[in-house]
Biopython code that builds the backbone (N, CA, C, O; Angstrom):
import numpy as np
from Bio.PDB.StructureBuilder import StructureBuilder

atoms = [
    (1, "MET", "N", (12.560, 122.028, 100.658)),
    (1, "MET", "CA", (12.083, 123.096, 100.275)),
    (1, "MET", "C", (13.702, 122.846, 99.186)),
    (1, "MET", "O", (14.679, 122.123, 99.382)),
    (2, "SER", "N", (13.338, 123.895, 97.946)),
    (2, "SER", "CA", (13.658, 124.184, 96.765)),
    (2, "SER", "C", (15.297, 125.474, 97.539)),
    (2, "SER", "O", (15.613, 125.657, 98.714)),
    (3, "ASP", "N", (15.903, 126.049, 96.293)),
    (3, "ASP", "CA", (16.783, 127.853, 96.658)),
    (3, "ASP", "C", (15.718, 128.473, 95.628)),
    (3, "ASP", "O", (16.020, 129.614, 95.278)),
    (4, "TYR", "N", (14.658, 128.015, 95.125)),
    (4, "TYR", "CA", (13.646, 129.437, 94.316)),
    (4, "TYR", "C", (12.166, 128.920, 94.096)),
    (4, "TYR", "O", (11.380, 127.994, 93.896)),
    (5, "HIS", "N", (12.382, 130.048, 94.264)),
    (5, "HIS", "CA", (10.401, 129.878, 94.851)),
    (5, "HIS", "C", (9.934, 131.029, 93.629)),
    (5, "HIS", "O", (10.853, 131.654, 93.100)),
    (6, "ALA", "N", (9.356, 131.142, 93.447)),
    (6, "ALA", "CA", (8.888, 132.246, 92.791)),
    (6, "ALA", "C", (6.755, 131.659, 92.705)),
    (6, "ALA", "O", (6.014, 130.676, 92.679)),
    (7, "TYR", "N", (6.778, 133.645, 92.693)),
    (7, "TYR", "CA", (5.060, 133.592, 92.975)),
    (7, "TYR", "C", (4.484, 134.684, 92.055)),
    (7, "TYR", "O", (5.090, 135.636, 91.562)),
    (8, "LEU", "N", (3.555, 134.445, 91.962)),
    (8, "LEU", "CA", (3.114, 136.024, 91.310)),
    (8, "LEU", "C", (1.686, 136.186, 93.606)),
    (8, "LEU", "O", (0.984, 135.516, 94.364)),
    (9, "ILE", "N", (2.193, 137.400, 93.419)),
    (9, "ILE", "CA", (1.192, 138.262, 94.001)),
    (9, "ILE", "C", (0.386, 139.400, 94.246)),
    (9, "ILE", "O", (0.486, 140.558, 93.839)),
    (10, "ARG", "N", (-0.342, 138.907, 94.910)),
    (10, "ARG", "CA", (-1.729, 139.958, 94.494)),
    (10, "ARG", "C", (-2.142, 140.406, 95.849)),
    (10, "ARG", "O", (-2.555, 139.495, 96.566)),
    (11, "LEU", "N", (-2.126, 141.592, 96.366)),
    (11, "LEU", "CA", (-3.032, 142.516, 97.229)),
    (11, "LEU", "C", (-3.702, 143.487, 96.707)),
    (11, "LEU", "O", (-3.609, 144.131, 95.662)),
    (12, "TRP", "N", (-4.672, 143.491, 97.963)),
    (12, "TRP", "CA", (-5.697, 144.796, 97.381)),
    (12, "TRP", "C", (-6.162, 144.514, 99.548)),
    (12, "TRP", "O", (-5.920, 143.995, 100.637)),
    (13, "ARG", "N", (-7.164, 145.631, 98.473)),
    (13, "ARG", "CA", (-7.539, 145.919, 99.870)),
    (13, "ARG", "C", (-9.127, 146.639, 100.146)),
    (13, "ARG", "O", (-9.103, 147.670, 99.473)),
    (14, "ASP", "N", (-10.308, 146.550, 100.752)),
    (14, "ASP", "CA", (-11.690, 146.773, 100.001)),
    (14, "ASP", "C", (-12.002, 148.286, 100.355)),
    (14, "ASP", "O", (-12.987, 148.754, 99.783)),
    (15, "ASP", "N", (-11.467, 148.926, 101.016)),
    (15, "ASP", "CA", (-11.288, 149.954, 101.350)),
    (15, "ASP", "C", (-10.324, 150.411, 101.428)),
    (15, "ASP", "O", (-9.352, 149.688, 101.211)),
    (16, "MET", "N", (-10.037, 152.278, 101.882)),
    (16, "MET", "CA", (-8.935, 152.991, 102.624)),
    (16, "MET", "C", (-9.008, 152.442, 103.814)),
    (16, "MET", "O", (-7.918, 152.280, 104.361)),
    (17, "GLN", "N", (-10.338, 151.958, 104.640)),
    (17, "GLN", "CA", (-10.105, 151.728, 105.837)),
    (17, "GLN", "C", (-9.484, 149.858, 106.161)),
    (17, "GLN", "O", (-9.380, 149.289, 107.247)),
    (18, "GLN", "N", (-9.297, 149.529, 105.303)),
    (18, "GLN", "CA", (-9.274, 148.264, 105.562)),
    (18, "GLN", "C", (-7.568, 148.168, 105.209)),
    (18, "GLN", "O", (-6.791, 148.942, 104.649)),
    (19, "PRO", "N", (-7.373, 146.407, 106.022)),
    (19, "PRO", "CA", (-5.299, 146.778, 105.524)),
    (19, "PRO", "C", (-5.639, 146.142, 104.552)),
    (19, "PRO", "O", (-6.775, 145.731, 104.319)),
    (20, "TRP", "N", (-4.475, 145.979, 103.762)),
    (20, "TRP", "CA", (-4.560, 144.905, 102.346)),
    (20, "TRP", "C", (-4.239, 143.771, 102.863)),
    (20, "TRP", "O", (-3.699, 143.676, 103.966)),
    (21, "ARG", "N", (-4.666, 142.373, 101.803)),
    (21, "ARG", "CA", (-4.374, 141.516, 101.403)),
    (21, "ARG", "C", (-3.382, 141.084, 101.099)),
    (21, "ARG", "O", (-2.395, 141.757, 100.804)),
    (22, "ALA", "N", (-3.459, 139.650, 101.111)),
    (22, "ALA", "CA", (-2.626, 139.245, 99.869)),
    (22, "ALA", "C", (-2.881, 137.960, 100.073)),
    (22, "ALA", "O", (-3.311, 137.237, 100.972)),
    (23, "GLU", "N", (-2.179, 137.816, 98.093)),
    (23, "GLU", "CA", (-2.607, 136.339, 97.833)),
    (23, "GLU", "C", (-1.397, 135.416, 96.887)),
    (23, "GLU", "O", (-1.032, 135.994, 95.863)),
    (24, "LEU", "N", (-1.036, 134.632, 97.045)),
    (24, "LEU", "CA", (0.274, 134.448, 97.176)),
    (24, "LEU", "C", (-0.374, 132.648, 95.577)),
    (24, "LEU", "O", (-0.892, 131.555, 95.803)),
    (25, "VAL", "N", (0.052, 133.295, 94.279)),
    (25, "VAL", "CA", (-0.040, 131.454, 93.750)),
    (25, "VAL", "C", (1.213, 130.818, 93.051)),
    (25, "VAL", "O", (2.040, 131.580, 92.551)),
    (26, "SER", "N", (1.405, 129.383, 92.986)),
    (26, "SER", "CA", (2.768, 128.858, 92.232)),
    (26, "SER", "C", (2.983, 129.370, 90.669)),
    (26, "SER", "O", (2.823, 128.221, 90.257)),
    (27, "PRO", "N", (3.060, 129.624, 90.256)),
    (27, "PRO", "CA", (3.026, 129.143, 88.325)),
    (27, "PRO", "C", (3.444, 127.479, 88.383)),
    (27, "PRO", "O", (3.179, 126.647, 87.515)),
    (28, "HIS", "N", (3.923, 127.327, 89.224)),
    (28, "HIS", "CA", (4.163, 125.682, 88.861)),
    (28, "HIS", "C", (3.651, 124.987, 89.475)),
    (28, "HIS", "O", (3.723, 123.851, 89.006)),
    (29, "SER", "N", (2.855, 125.081, 90.794)),
    (29, "SER", "CA", (2.118, 124.199, 91.191)),
    (29, "SER", "C", (0.336, 124.690, 90.927)),
    (29, "SER", "O", (-0.528, 123.939, 90.474)),
    (30, "GLY", "N", (0.217, 125.540, 91.177)),
    (30, "GLY", "CA", (-0.911, 126.259, 90.873)),
    (30, "GLY", "C", (-1.671, 126.647, 92.248)),
    (30, "GLY", "O", (-2.709, 127.299, 92.368)),
    (31, "GLU", "N", (-1.021, 126.176, 93.059)),
    (31, "GLU", "CA", (-1.128, 126.239, 94.964)),
    (31, "GLU", "C", (-1.340, 127.539, 94.748)),
    (31, "GLU", "O", (-0.603, 128.363, 94.206)),
    (32, "THR", "N", (-3.045, 127.734, 95.495)),
    (32, "THR", "CA", (-2.938, 129.652, 96.085)),
    (32, "THR", "C", (-2.759, 129.766, 97.692)),
    (32, "THR", "O", (-3.350, 129.053, 98.503)),
    (33, "ARG", "N", (-2.190, 130.399, 97.883)),
    (33, "ARG", "CA", (-2.138, 131.053, 99.696)),
    (33, "ARG", "C", (-2.116, 131.960, 99.436)),
    (33, "ARG", "O", (-1.495, 132.619, 98.602)),
    (34, "ARG", "N", (-3.723, 132.364, 101.042)),
    (34, "ARG", "CA", (-4.332, 133.615, 101.312)),
    (34, "ARG", "C", (-4.493, 134.274, 102.321)),
    (34, "ARG", "O", (-5.462, 133.931, 102.998)),
    (35, "PHE", "N", (-3.400, 135.814, 103.000)),
    (35, "PHE", "CA", (-3.470, 136.038, 103.791)),
    (35, "PHE", "C", (-4.322, 137.460, 103.786)),
    (35, "PHE", "O", (-4.472, 138.308, 102.906)),
    (36, "ALA", "N", (-4.819, 137.360, 105.148)),
    (36, "ALA", "CA", (-5.591, 138.984, 106.191)),
    (36, "ALA", "C", (-4.411, 139.687, 106.180)),
    (36, "ALA", "O", (-4.642, 140.842, 105.822)),
    (37, "THR", "N", (-3.077, 139.473, 106.447)),
    (37, "THR", "CA", (-2.787, 141.003, 106.678)),
    (37, "THR", "C", (-1.233, 140.358, 105.791)),
    (37, "THR", "O", (-0.768, 139.250, 105.523)),
    (38, "THR", "N", (-0.679, 142.412, 105.481)),
    (38, "THR", "CA", (0.903, 141.448, 104.884)),
    (38, "THR", "C", (1.936, 141.096, 105.696)),
    (38, "THR", "O", (3.046, 140.744, 105.295)),
    (39, "GLU", "N", (1.622, 141.177, 106.727)),
    (39, "GLU", "CA", (2.651, 140.788, 107.746)),
    (39, "GLU", "C", (2.156, 138.961, 107.573)),
    (39, "GLU", "O", (3.194, 138.320, 107.740)),
    (40, "GLN", "N", (1.281, 138.247, 107.377)),
    (40, "GLN", "CA", (0.918, 137.255, 107.738)),
    (40, "GLN", "C", (1.927, 137.419, 106.272)),
    (40, "GLN", "O", (2.805, 138.131, 106.759)),
    (41, "LEU", "N", (2.177, 137.299, 105.409)),
    (41, "LEU", "CA", (2.715, 137.368, 103.699)),
    (41, "LEU", "C", (3.831, 137.304, 103.885)),
    (41, "LEU", "O", (4.451, 136.515, 103.172)),
    (42, "PHE", "N", (4.571, 138.079, 104.892)),
    (42, "PHE", "CA", (6.190, 138.251, 104.910)),
    (42, "PHE", "C", (6.597, 137.571, 105.845)),
    (42, "PHE", "O", (7.794, 137.794, 106.027)),
    (43, "LEU", "N", (6.053, 136.606, 106.758)),
    (43, "LEU", "CA", (6.279, 135.697, 107.712)),
    (43, "LEU", "C", (6.731, 134.332, 106.608)),
    (43, "LEU", "O", (7.759, 133.765, 106.236)),
    (44, "PHE", "N", (5.255, 134.251, 106.385)),
    (44, "PHE", "CA", (5.198, 132.798, 105.404)),
    (44, "PHE", "C", (6.064, 133.183, 104.344)),
    (44, "PHE", "O", (6.173, 132.215, 103.591)),
    (45, "MET", "N", (6.809, 134.267, 103.889)),
    (45, "MET", "CA", (7.851, 134.055, 102.869)),
    (45, "MET", "C", (9.090, 133.297, 103.180)),
    (45, "MET", "O", (9.852, 132.402, 102.813)),
    (46, "GLN", "N", (8.717, 134.584, 104.465)),
    (46, "GLN", "CA", (10.436, 134.415, 105.031)),
    (46, "GLN", "C", (10.793, 133.208, 105.507)),
    (46, "GLN", "O", (11.950, 132.791, 105.449)),
    (47, "GLN", "N", (9.825, 132.573, 106.006)),
    (47, "GLN", "CA", (9.752, 130.587, 106.706)),
    (47, "GLN", "C", (10.284, 130.079, 105.277)),
    (47, "GLN", "O", (11.176, 129.245, 105.120)),
    (48, "GLN", "N", (9.452, 130.843, 104.103)),
    (48, "GLN", "CA", (10.212, 130.100, 103.150)),
    (48, "GLN", "C", (11.292, 129.678, 102.586)),
    (48, "GLN", "O", (11.581, 128.614, 102.038)),
    (49, "MET", "N", (12.121, 131.094, 102.876)),
    (49, "MET", "CA", (14.022, 131.360, 103.203)),
    (49, "MET", "C", (14.176, 130.458, 104.002)),
    (49, "MET", "O", (14.384, 129.358, 103.491)),
    (50, "GLU", "N", (14.161, 130.491, 104.732)),
    (50, "GLU", "CA", (14.982, 129.651, 105.770)),
    (50, "GLU", "C", (14.934, 127.989, 106.141)),
    (50, "GLU", "O", (15.643, 127.166, 106.719)),
    (51, "GLU", "N", (13.778, 128.032, 105.507)),
    (51, "GLU", "CA", (12.827, 126.417, 105.307)),
    (51, "GLU", "C", (14.273, 125.800, 104.339)),
    (51, "GLU", "O", (14.942, 124.789, 104.554)),
    (52, "GLY", "N", (14.468, 127.183, 102.867)),
    (52, "GLY", "CA", (14.359, 126.592, 101.670)),
    (52, "GLY", "C", (15.526, 126.187, 101.341)),
    (52, "GLY", "O", (15.887, 125.414, 100.454)),
    (53, "GLY", "N", (16.653, 127.332, 102.885)),
    (53, "GLY", "CA", (17.890, 127.531, 102.554)),
    (53, "GLY", "C", (18.634, 128.594, 101.829)),
    (53, "GLY", "O", (19.857, 128.634, 101.697)),
    (54, "VAL", "N", (17.507, 129.713, 101.234)),
    (54, "VAL", "CA", (17.658, 130.644, 99.513)),
    (54, "VAL", "C", (18.147, 132.024, 100.989)),
    (54, "VAL", "O", (17.581, 132.417, 102.009)),
    (55, "GLN", "N", (18.997, 132.225, 100.542)),
    (55, "GLN", "CA", (19.196, 133.828, 101.075)),
    (55, "GLN", "C", (19.042, 134.619, 100.791)),
    (55, "GLN", "O", (18.855, 134.854, 99.598)),
    (56, "ALA", "N", (19.023, 135.654, 101.854)),
    (56, "ALA", "CA", (17.809, 136.521, 101.416)),
    (56, "ALA", "C", (18.548, 137.987, 100.906)),
    (56, "ALA", "O", (17.906, 138.792, 100.232)),
    (57, "ALA", "N", (19.753, 138.200, 101.245)),
    (57, "ALA", "CA", (20.505, 138.542, 100.460)),
    (57, "ALA", "C", (22.111, 138.230, 100.286)),
    (57, "ALA", "O", (22.752, 137.825, 101.256)),
    (58, "ARG", "N", (22.616, 138.400, 99.241)),
    (58, "ARG", "CA", (23.926, 137.905, 98.632)),
    (58, "ARG", "C", (25.207, 139.548, 99.063)),
    (58, "ARG", "O", (25.346, 140.732, 98.753)),
    (59, "PRO", "N", (25.493, 139.064, 99.461)),
    (59, "PRO", "CA", (26.821, 140.419, 99.659)),
    (59, "PRO", "C", (27.692, 140.582, 98.473)),
    (59, "PRO", "O", (28.177, 141.518, 97.837)),
    (60, "GLY", "N", (27.692, 139.717, 98.448)),
    (60, "GLY", "CA", (28.779, 139.150, 96.961)),
    (60, "GLY", "C", (28.360, 138.219, 96.334)),
    (60, "GLY", "O", (27.259, 137.696, 96.503)),
    (61, "PRO", "N", (29.825, 137.658, 94.921)),
    (61, "PRO", "CA", (29.091, 136.439, 94.852)),
    (61, "PRO", "C", (29.691, 135.662, 95.180)),
    (61, "PRO", "O", (30.663, 135.820, 95.918)),
    (62, "PRO", "N", (29.019, 133.822, 94.417)),
    (62, "PRO", "CA", (28.983, 132.584, 95.332)),
    (62, "PRO", "C", (30.462, 132.662, 95.570)),
    (62, "PRO", "O", (31.241, 133.000, 94.679)),
    (63, "ASP", "N", (30.836, 132.344, 96.788)),
    (63, "ASP", "CA", (31.785, 131.309, 96.926)),
    (63, "ASP", "C", (32.035, 129.777, 96.439)),
    (63, "ASP", "O", (31.468, 128.782, 96.889)),
    (64, "ARG", "N", (33.227, 129.835, 95.195)),
    (64, "ARG", "CA", (33.747, 128.683, 94.809)),
    (64, "ARG", "C", (34.164, 128.011, 95.318)),
    (64, "ARG", "O", (33.754, 126.853, 95.240)),
    (65, "GLY", "N", (35.427, 128.422, 96.291)),
    (65, "GLY", "CA", (36.199, 127.151, 97.041)),
    (65, "GLY", "C", (37.572, 126.984, 96.841)),
    (65, "GLY", "O", (38.298, 126.036, 97.139)),
    (66, "VAL", "N", (37.959, 128.649, 95.982)),
    (66, "VAL", "CA", (38.932, 128.680, 95.063)),
    (66, "VAL", "C", (39.396, 129.812, 96.189)),
    (66, "VAL", "O", (40.442, 130.442, 96.036)),
]
sb = StructureBuilder()
sb.init_structure("model")
sb.init_model(0)
sb.init_chain("A")
sb.init_seg("    ")
for serial, (resi, resn, name, xyz) in enumerate(atoms, 1):
    if name == "N":
        sb.init_residue(resn, " ", resi, " ")
    sb.init_atom(name, np.array(xyz, "f"), 0.0, 1.0, " ", f" {name:<3s}", serial, name[0])
structure = sb.get_structure()
């Protein structure tokens, strides 16, 4: 996995009583992933960050070893 991920996120629901659904499209590969719930979307994105070594939040500038 990479330390950079870019996606187009689409969110929709068919009516007010239905849960939100989601679709991710990679602008680089065109790969599309669909999710029945936003929880599944968030889980996938968390897995991408963990597997790719991406940090969810960086408290300060990166350590340059100085």
